[in-house]
C-alpha positions in Angstrom: 9.4 14.4 -0.6 6.6 11.8 -0.2 9.1 9.1 1.0 10.3 11.3 3.8 6.8 11.4 5.2 7.1 7.7 6.2 10.6 7.8 7.4 11.7 11.0 9.4 15.2 10.0 9.2 16.3 8.8 5.7 19.3 6.4 5.3 21.5 6.6 2.4 19.8 5.3 -0.6 22.6 2.8 -1.5 22.7 1.4 2.0 18.9 1.1 2.5 18.1 -0.3 -0.9 20.8 -3.1 -0.4 19.4 -4.0 2.9 15.9 -4.1 1.4 17.2 -6.4 -1.4 18.8 -8.8 1.1 15.6 -8.9 3.0 13.5 -9.4 -0.2 15.7 -12.3 -1.2 15.2 -13.8 2.3 11.6 -13.4 2.1 11.5 -14.9 -1.5 13.0 -18.0 0.0 10.0 -18.6 2.3 8.3 -19.9 -0.9 11.2 -22.0 -1.7 9.3 -25.2 -3.2 8.1 -23.3 -6.3 11.3 -21.2 -6.5 13.6 -24.2 -6.2 11.7 -26.1 -9.0 11.8 -23.1 -11.1 15.6 -22.7 -10.6 16.3 -26.5 -11.3 14.2 -26.1 -14.5 16.2 -23.0 -15.5 19.4 -24.7 -15.0 18.3 -27.6 -17.2 16.8 -25.4 -19.9 20.1 -23.1 -20.0 22.4 -26.3 -20.2 20.3 -27.4 -23.1 20.3 -24.0 -24.8 24.2 -23.9 -24.4 24.8 -26.9 -26.4 23.6 -25.1 -29.5 27.3 -24.3 -30.6 28.2 -27.9 -30.5 25.3 -28.8 -32.7 26.3 -26.0 -35.1 29.8 -27.4 -35.3 28.6 -30.9 -35.9 26.1 -30.1 -38.6 28.3 -27.6 -40.7 31.1 -30.2 -40.6 28.8 -32.9 -41.6 27.6 -30.7 -44.5 31.2 -29.9 -45.4 31.9 -33.7 -45.6 28.8 -34.3 -47.6 27.3 -36.6 -44.9 23.5 -36.2 -45.5 22.7 -39.0 -43.1 24.7 -37.6 -40.3 23.2 -34.1 -40.9 19.7 -35.5 -40.8 20.4 -37.2 -37.4 21.8 -34.1 -35.9 19.0 -32.1 -37.2 16.3 -34.6 -35.6 18.5 -34.4 -32.2 18.2 -30.6 -32.3 14.5 -30.7 -32.6 14.2 -33.2 -29.6 16.6 -31.3 -27.4 14.7 -27.9 -28.1 11.2 -29.7 -27.6 12.4 -30.9 -24.1 13.7 -27.5 -23.4 10.5 -25.8 -24.3 8.6 -28.1 -21.9 11.2 -27.4 -18.9 11.1 -23.5 -19.8 7.4 -23.7 -19.3 7.5 -25.3 -16.1 10.4 -22.9 -15.0 8.3 -19.9 -16.0 5.1 -21.2 -14.2 6.9 -22.2 -10.9 8.8 -19.1 -10.8 5.7 -16.9 -11.3 3.9 -18.9 -8.6 6.6 -18.0 -6.2 6.4 -14.4 -7.2 2.9 -13.9 -6.9 2.7 -15.5 -3.5 5.5 -13.3 -2.3 3.7 -10.2 -3.6 0.6 -11.5 -1.9 2.6 -11.8 1.5 4.0 -8.2 1.1 0.7 -6.7 0.3 -0.9 -8.4 3.3 1.9 -7.4 5.5 1.7 -3.7 4.2 -2.2 -3.7 4.4 -2.1 -5.1 8.0 0.4 -2.6 9.1 -1.8 0.3 7.7 -4.9 -1.1 9.3 -3.0 -1.1 12.6 -2.1 2.6 12.5 -3.9 5.2 14.5 -6.0 8.1 13.2 -3.2 10.4 13.4 -1.4 8.3 10.7 -4.2 8.8 8.3 -4.6 12.3 8.8 -0.9 13.0 7.9 -0.6 10.7 5.1 -2.0 10.6 1.5 -4.0 7.6 0.7 -2.9 7.6 -3.0 0.8 7.4 -2.0 0.1 4.4 0.3 -1.9 2.8 -2.5 0.9 3.3 -4.8 3.3 1.5 -2.4 1.0 -1.5 -1.9 0.1 -1.8 -5.5 2.7 -0.3 -8.0 5.8 -1.1 -5.9 4.9 -4.6 -5.3 4.1 -5.0 -8.9 7.8 -4.0 -9.5 8.9 -6.6 -7.0 6.8 -9.2 -8.7 8.4 -8.6 -12.0 11.8 -9.0 -10.5 11.0 -12.4 -8.8 9.3 -13.7 -12.0 12.2 -12.7 -14.4 15.1 -11.6 -12.2 15.5 -14.9 -10.2 15.5 -16.9 -13.3 18.0 -14.6 -14.9 20.4 -14.7 -11.7 20.6 -18.6 -12.2 20.4 -18.7 -15.9 23.2 -16.1 -16.6 26.0 -17.6 -14.8 25.1 -21.1 -15.8 24.8 -20.0 -19.4 28.2 -18.1 -19.3 30.0 -21.0 -17.6 28.5 -23.6 -20.1 28.9 -21.5 -23.2 32.5 -20.5 -22.1 33.6 -24.0 -21.5 32.4 -24.9 -25.1 34.2 -22.0 -26.8 37.4 -22.7 -25.0 37.1 -26.3 -25.9 36.7 -25.2 -29.6 39.6 -22.6 -29.4 41.0 -21.1 -26.4 43.2 -18.6 -28.3 40.1 -17.1 -30.2 38.0 -17.1 -26.9 40.6 -15.1 -25.0 41.2 -12.5 -27.8 37.3 -12.1 -28.0 37.0 -11.3 -24.5 39.6 -8.5 -24.4 36.8 -5.8 -24.0 35.1 -7.7 -21.2 36.4 -5.3 -18.5 35.1 -2.3 -20.2 31.6 -4.2 -20.3 31.8 -4.7 -16.6 32.4 -0.9 -16.1 29.5 -0.1 -18.3 27.1 -2.5 -16.5 28.3 -1.0 -12.9 27.7 2.6 -14.0 24.5 1.9 -15.5 23.1 0.3 -12.3 24.0 2.9 -10.3 22.1 5.5 -12.4 19.4 3.1 -12.8 18.9 2.9 -8.9 18.7 6.7 -8.5 16.2 7.1 -11.6 14.0 4.1 -10.4 13.6 5.7 -6.8 12.8 9.1 -8.4 10.1 7.5 -10.7 8.5 5.6 -8.0 8.2 8.8 -5.9 6.7 10.7 -8.7 4.2 7.8 -9.6 3.2 7.8 -5.8 2.6 11.6 -5.7 0.6 11.4 -8.9 -1.5 8.6 -7.5 -2.1 10.6 -4.3 -3.1 13.8 -6.2 -5.5 11.8 -8.4 -7.0 10.1 -5.4 -7.4 13.4 -3.4 -9.0 15.3 -6.5 -11.5 12.5 -7.2 -12.5 12.2 -3.6 -13.0 16.0 -3.2 -14.6 16.5 -6.6 -17.6 18.3 -5.1 -15.2 21.0 -3.6 -13.6 21.4 -6.9 -16.9 22.0 -8.8 -18.3 24.1 -5.9 -15.3 26.7 -6.5 -15.3 26.1 -10.3 -11.4 24.9 -10.1 -11.8 22.3 -12.9 -9.3 24.2 -15.0 -6.8 24.7 -12.2 -7.1 20.9 -11.4 -6.5 20.0 -15.0 -3.5 22.0 -15.3 -2.2 20.7 -12.1 -3.0 17.2 -13.2 -1.2 17.9 -16.6 1.8 19.1 -14.7 2.1 16.0 -12.5 1.4 13.8 -15.4 4.1 15.3 -17.4 6.4 15.2 -14.5 5.8 11.5 -14.2 6.3 11.0 -17.9 9.7 12.8 -17.6 10.7 10.7 -14.8 9.9 7.6 -16.8 11.8 8.9 -19.8 14.8 9.5 -17.7 14.7 5.9 -16.5 14.2 4.8 -19.9 17.0 6.9 -21.3 19.3 5.1 -18.9 18.3 1.8 -19.8 18.2 2.6 -23.5 21.9 4.1 -23.4 23.5 1.3 -21.6 22.0 -1.8 -23.0 22.9 -0.9 -26.7 26.4 0.1 -25.4 26.8 -3.4 -23.9 25.5 -5.0 -27.2 27.9 -2.8 -29.2 31.0 -3.9 -27.2 29.8 -7.6 -27.4 29.5 -7.2 -31.4 32.8 -5.7 -31.5 34.4 -8.8 -29.7 32.5 -11.0 -32.1 33.8 -9.2 -35.2 37.4 -9.6 -33.7 36.8 -13.5 -33.4 35.5 -13.7 -37.0 38.4 -11.9 -38.5 40.9 -13.9 -36.7 39.0 -17.2 -37.1 38.9 -16.5 -40.8 42.7 -15.7 -40.9 43.3 -19.0 -39.1 41.2 -21.0 -41.5 42.6 -19.3 -44.7 46.3 -19.7 -43.7 45.6 -23.3 -42.1 47.0 -22.1 -38.7 46.4 -24.3 -35.7 45.2 -23.0 -32.4 48.3 -21.9 -30.6 46.9 -23.1 -27.1 45.1 -26.4 -28.1 46.8 -27.1 -31.2 43.4 -27.9 -33.0 43.0 -27.0 -36.5 39.9 -24.8 -36.9 37.1 -25.7 -39.3 34.5 -23.7 -40.7 32.1 -25.4 -38.3 34.6 -24.5 -35.4 34.5 -20.9 -36.1 30.6 -20.7 -36.7 30.2 -22.6 -33.3 32.6 -20.2 -31.7 30.5 -17.3 -33.1 27.2 -18.7 -31.7 28.9 -19.7 -28.4 30.4 -16.2 -27.9 27.2 -14.6 -29.0 25.4 -16.6 -26.3 28.1 -15.2 -23.7 27.6 -11.7 -24.7 23.8 -12.0 -24.8 24.1 -13.4 -21.1 26.3 -10.4 -20.3 24.0 -8.0 -21.7 21.2 -9.9 -19.4 23.7 -9.1 -16.5 23.3 -5.5 -17.5 19.5 -5.6 -17.7 19.3 -7.9 -14.5 21.4 -5.2 -12.8 19.0 -2.4 -13.8 16.0 -4.7 -12.7 17.5 -5.4 -9.5 17.9 -1.8 -8.8 14.4 -0.9 -9.7 13.0 -3.9 -7.7 15.3 -3.1 -4.5 14.2 0.6 -4.6 10.5 -0.6 -4.8 11.2 -3.1 -1.9 12.7 -0.4 0.2 9.6 1.7 -0.1 7.3 -1.3 0.8 9.5 -2.3 4.0 9.2 1.4 4.9 5.5 0.9 5.3 5.8 -2.7 6.9 8.3 -1.4 9.4 6.4 1.8 10.5 6.3 2.0 14.3 2.5 1.6 15.5 1.8 4.5 17.8 -1.3 2.9 19.3 -0.3 -0.6 20.5 -1.6 -3.0 23.1 0.6 -4.0 25.9 1.9 -7.6 26.0 0.0 -8.2 29.1 -3.2 -6.3 28.0 -6.4 -7.7 29.7 -9.9 -8.1 28.4 -12.0 -5.4 29.8 -14.4 -6.6 32.4 -18.2 -6.4 31.8 -18.8 -2.9 30.5 -21.7 -1.0 32.2 -20.6 2.5 31.0 -18.7 3.9 33.9 -16.2 6.4 32.4 -13.7 8.6 33.9 -11.2 11.1 32.4 -8.5 11.9 35.0 -6.3 14.8 34.6 -6.2 14.2 30.8 -3.8 16.2 28.8 -3.3 15.9 24.9 -1.7 17.7 21.9 -1.6 16.8 18.2 1.6 18.8 17.9 4.2 19.3 20.7 3.8 22.7 22.2 0.2 23.2 21.1 -2.0 21.6 23.9 -5.6 20.8 23.1 -6.7 19.4 26.3 -5.1 20.6 29.7 -6.0 18.6 32.7 -9.5 17.5 31.9 -11.3 15.7 34.7 -14.7 14.3 33.9 -16.8 11.4 35.6 -19.5 9.9 33.6 -22.0 7.5 35.3 -23.4 4.3 33.7 -26.6 5.1 31.6 -26.2 9.0 31.8 -26.2 11.4 29.1 -23.3 13.8 29.3 -23.1 16.7 26.7 -19.7 18.4 26.0 -20.1 21.8 24.5 -17.7 24.7 23.8 -16.5 27.1 21.0 -14.6 26.0 18.1 -11.1 24.5 18.8 -11.9 24.0 22.5 -11.3 20.1 22.3 -14.7 18.6 22.2 -14.3 16.3 19.1 -10.8 15.4 20.7 -12.4 13.9 23.6 -14.6 11.7 21.4 -11.4 10.4 19.7 -9.5 9.7 22.9 -12.2 7.5 24.5 -12.1 4.7 21.9 -8.3 5.3 22.0 -7.9 6.4 18.5 -5.2 8.6 19.9 -3.3 8.1 23.2 -3.4 10.7 25.9 -0.1 12.5 26.7 -0.8 12.8 30.3 -3.3 11.5 32.8 -5.7 8.6 32.0 -8.9 7.4 30.7 -10.6 4.5 32.5 -13.7 2.4 31.7 -15.0 0.4 34.6 -12.0 1.5 36.7 -9.5 0.0 33.9 -7.2 2.2 32.2 -7.9 1.7 28.5 -4.2 1.5 27.8 -4.0 -1.5 29.9 -6.9 -3.4 28.1 -7.1 -5.2 24.8 -8.4 -2.5 22.3 -11.1 -4.9 20.6 -12.4 -5.8 24.0 -13.8 -2.2 24.7 -14.1 -0.7 21.2 -16.7 -3.3 20.4 -18.8 -1.8 23.1 -18.5 1.8 21.8 -20.8 3.1 19.1 -20.1 6.2 17.3 -22.5 8.3 15.2 -20.2 11.0 13.6 -20.9 14.4 12.0 -20.1 13.1 8.6 -21.1 9.5 7.8 -19.0 7.7 5.1 -20.3 4.5 3.9 -18.6 1.6 2.1 -19.3 1.1 -1.8 -21.6 -1.9 -0.8 -25.2 -2.7 -0.2 -27.2 -0.8 2.3 -27.6 -4.2 4.2 -23.9 -4.9 4.4 -23.2 -1.2 5.6 -25.7 -1.5 8.5 -24.1 -5.0 9.4 -20.7 -3.6 9.2 -20.1 -3.5 12.9 -21.7 -6.9 13.3 -21.1 -9.0 10.3 -23.2 -12.0 11.6 -26.5 -10.2 12.0 -29.6 -11.7 10.4 -31.6 -9.9 7.9 -34.5 -9.7 10.7 -32.0 -7.8 13.0 -30.8 -5.7 10.2 -34.4 -4.8 9.3 -35.3 -4.2 12.9 -32.3 -1.8 13.4 -33.2 0.2 10.3 -36.8 0.5 11.4 -35.7 1.7 14.7 -33.5 4.5 13.0 -36.4 5.4 10.8 -34.4 4.2 7.8 -36.7 1.2 6.7 -39.2 3.2 4.7 -36.6 5.1 2.4 -34.5 1.9 2.0 -37.5 0.0 0.8 -38.2 2.8 -1.8 -34.7 2.1 -3.3 -34.7 0.1 -6.4 -33.2 -3.1 -4.8 -34.1 -2.3 -1.2 -31.6 -3.5 1.4 -29.5 -4.9 -1.6 -29.1 -1.4 -3.1 -25.6 -0.3 -3.8 -24.8 3.0 -2.2 -21.9 3.9 -4.3 -18.4 5.0 -3.0 -18.6 6.7 0.3 -22.4 6.5 0.0 -22.7 9.3 -2.4 -26.0 8.0 -3.9 -27.8 8.8 -0.4 -28.5 12.1 1.0 -26.8 13.3 4.2 -29.9 12.5 6.3 -30.2 9.1 4.8 -26.5 8.5 5.4 -26.9 9.3 9.1 -29.9 7.1 9.5 -28.0 4.3 8.2 -25.1 5.0 10.5 -27.6 5.1 13.4 -29.2 1.8 12.3 -25.6 0.5 12.4 -25.0 1.7 15.9 -28.4 0.2 17.0 -27.5 -3.2 15.5 -24.1 -3.1 17.4 -26.1 -2.5 20.6 -23.1 -0.6 22.3 -22.9 0.0 26.1 -21.4 3.4 25.4 -22.6 5.8 22.6 -20.7 8.8 21.2 -22.8 11.4 19.1 -20.4 13.7 17.5 -22.7 16.5 16.1 -24.7 13.9 14.4 -27.5 16.2 13.1 -25.3 19.4 12.3 -25.3 18.9 8.6 -28.7 17.6 7.7 -32.1 19.4 6.8 -34.8 19.9 9.2 -37.0 17.1 7.9 -34.0 14.6 8.3 -33.3 16.1 11.7 -36.6 15.3 13.1 -36.3 11.6 12.0 -32.7 11.4 13.2 -33.6 13.1 16.5 -36.2 10.5 17.2 -33.9 7.6 16.1 -31.2 9.0 18.6 -33.6 9.1 21.4 -34.2 5.5 21.0 -30.7 4.7 20.5 -29.6 6.6 23.7 -32.0 4.8 26.0 -30.2 2.5 28.7 -26.8 3.6 27.3 -24.0 5.7 28.4 -24.1 8.6 26.1 -21.6 11.2 25.3 -23.0 14.0 23.1 -20.6 16.4 21.5 -22.2 19.9 20.7 -25.7 18.3 19.7 -28.8 20.1 19.1 -30.5 22.4 21.9 -33.2 20.0 22.7 -30.7 17.2 23.6 -28.4 19.5 25.5 -31.1 20.7 27.7 -32.2 17.2 28.7 -28.7 16.1 29.4 -27.9 14.5 32.8 -24.7 16.7 32.9 -23.3 19.4 30.6 -19.4 19.9 30.6 -18.2 23.3 29.1 -14.8 23.4 27.5 -12.8 26.5 26.9 -9.1 26.4 25.5 -9.0 22.6 26.5 -10.4 23.0 30.2 -13.6 22.2 31.7 -14.7 25.5 33.1 -18.2 24.5 34.0 -20.2 21.5 34.7 -23.8 20.7 35.6 -27.3 20.5 34.3 -28.8 23.1 31.8 -30.9 25.1 34.3 -28.1 25.4 36.8 -25.4 26.5 34.1 -27.8 28.9 32.5 -28.9 30.5 35.6 -25.1 30.8 36.8 -24.7 33.4 33.9 -21.1 31.9 33.0 -19.6 30.5 29.9 -22.5 28.2 29.3 -24.9 31.0 29.4 -22.9 33.1 27.0 -22.6 30.1 24.6 -26.3 29.4 24.7 -27.4 32.9 24.0 -24.9 33.3 21.2 -26.3 30.1 19.7 -29.9 31.2 20.0 -28.9 34.6 18.5 -27.2 32.9 15.5 -29.7 30.0 15.0 -33.0 31.6 16.2 -35.4 30.5 19.0 -36.2 27.2 17.0 -32.8 25.9 18.1 -29.5 25.0 16.4 -26.1 23.8 17.1 -24.2 24.6 20.2 -21.2 25.2 18.2 -19.0 24.1 15.1 -17.0 20.9 15.5 -13.8 21.3 17.5 
């Protein structure tokens, strides 16, 4: 199940939902000003509404006595009271909603902040659509609870107490007889709440799975079309859509079965009261407890008062169902907020000293999964301003090295140091801002070209952006776009070619002006024409910077100051191109295989690790 991805050890639903509910209520109270105003307004509005039975009694008795003047005064008073109630109810709704949207704003910010703090490993294991569902859908459920549930939590007990006081005053005997079925109603409400909690959690899981599937399929639409799998995806979508509908209807079935049942029991109580009240009036019987003689006005007022009580009791049922739904949603939201951060700064982390590009890997070991080592005791010294190429067959660990240096993952053993400082002892931002990365596949934001180039340095001027784009051989094609630098590139930059996206990425790195540069197979997936431009841009970018080249083109590899050859997670050879080639070892074999595969014109050293 999706929810088990985020918590490897799941607590019982009832216990965890209850704790999430308490935490949600406590967090709601952080916005106490609008909530308190809303609650006070709700109390006043409920008290005014509860006075309806008294008005009913007064006006019916006045009509029976043929007192038209008194009837008119009472009617005018009813209009005034309910006009005031309308104004107060409006203020109640506005203030409670204000508290609710602010709470949801907090929850979404907290969840999004936590997600942004997670490492690469987290995103490689999680589904984006499922996380989006928690941030968007589940918080919306919580907002619905705050905007309606909190008012109900106040209005229901106040309404019941006020209405109960009035009906007891009118006739204690009829009130007691009418409430004989109340214990049965309580049982129905309790059972309905338990079932609602279960089905709400299942529905939210289905919605999360469904969203994750949609997000993934849209993101990989080109793969779907490449293999003509449209029909398969449509069948899969239809099945997951139907599963979500079925889960929704199971929840609706619970709500639809229990709410009418409570209404039916309430109606039965009212019927009992009406019959006994009619019997008392017809036979002129006084109330055995209060001794009052019942009038038609008293019985009709009792009817309205008891109807208010049972309406509020039915609201208890709806409120209980809403609470279970909201608490299940809150549980899922807090699971995200409470996720442990696997890449975390130490409390005493220091700012990295001035970076020149001195890097050392010291006995570095790493695995993605325990028992499956990717790097085994890697030792590598990189001098400031040098170009070091890391080559090796697929799966040897090349790209892992590129991910460890910016601390996208933490090493399992050993350490990585920049300027002699273990990167785990430094503030992450203090050295990441000095590391530029040009990856194999560049993904851009759905924004303008200008903003994508400036992403690593948001305060850059237009002149600096154009200068960086020119150096990356991107200016000419950008100016051919409909809106130049203000052209929107579409989601993930799909409106640009692969070579154009790479040049935008290089321009971004040039603008960032990093001290350390990582090129992770930056030309492996572009055409020959694009490669020429990208190669020229990279040569400019690499000047005066410490550069780590992951399995780059042969021309760059040949000119590197040092080449490290990885096999099975270990550096088996290190040296310059001529030295390694003449040695006839692992590098020579790899080089010859590459030439045989790509031709004498040159090609990739190897696929991505």
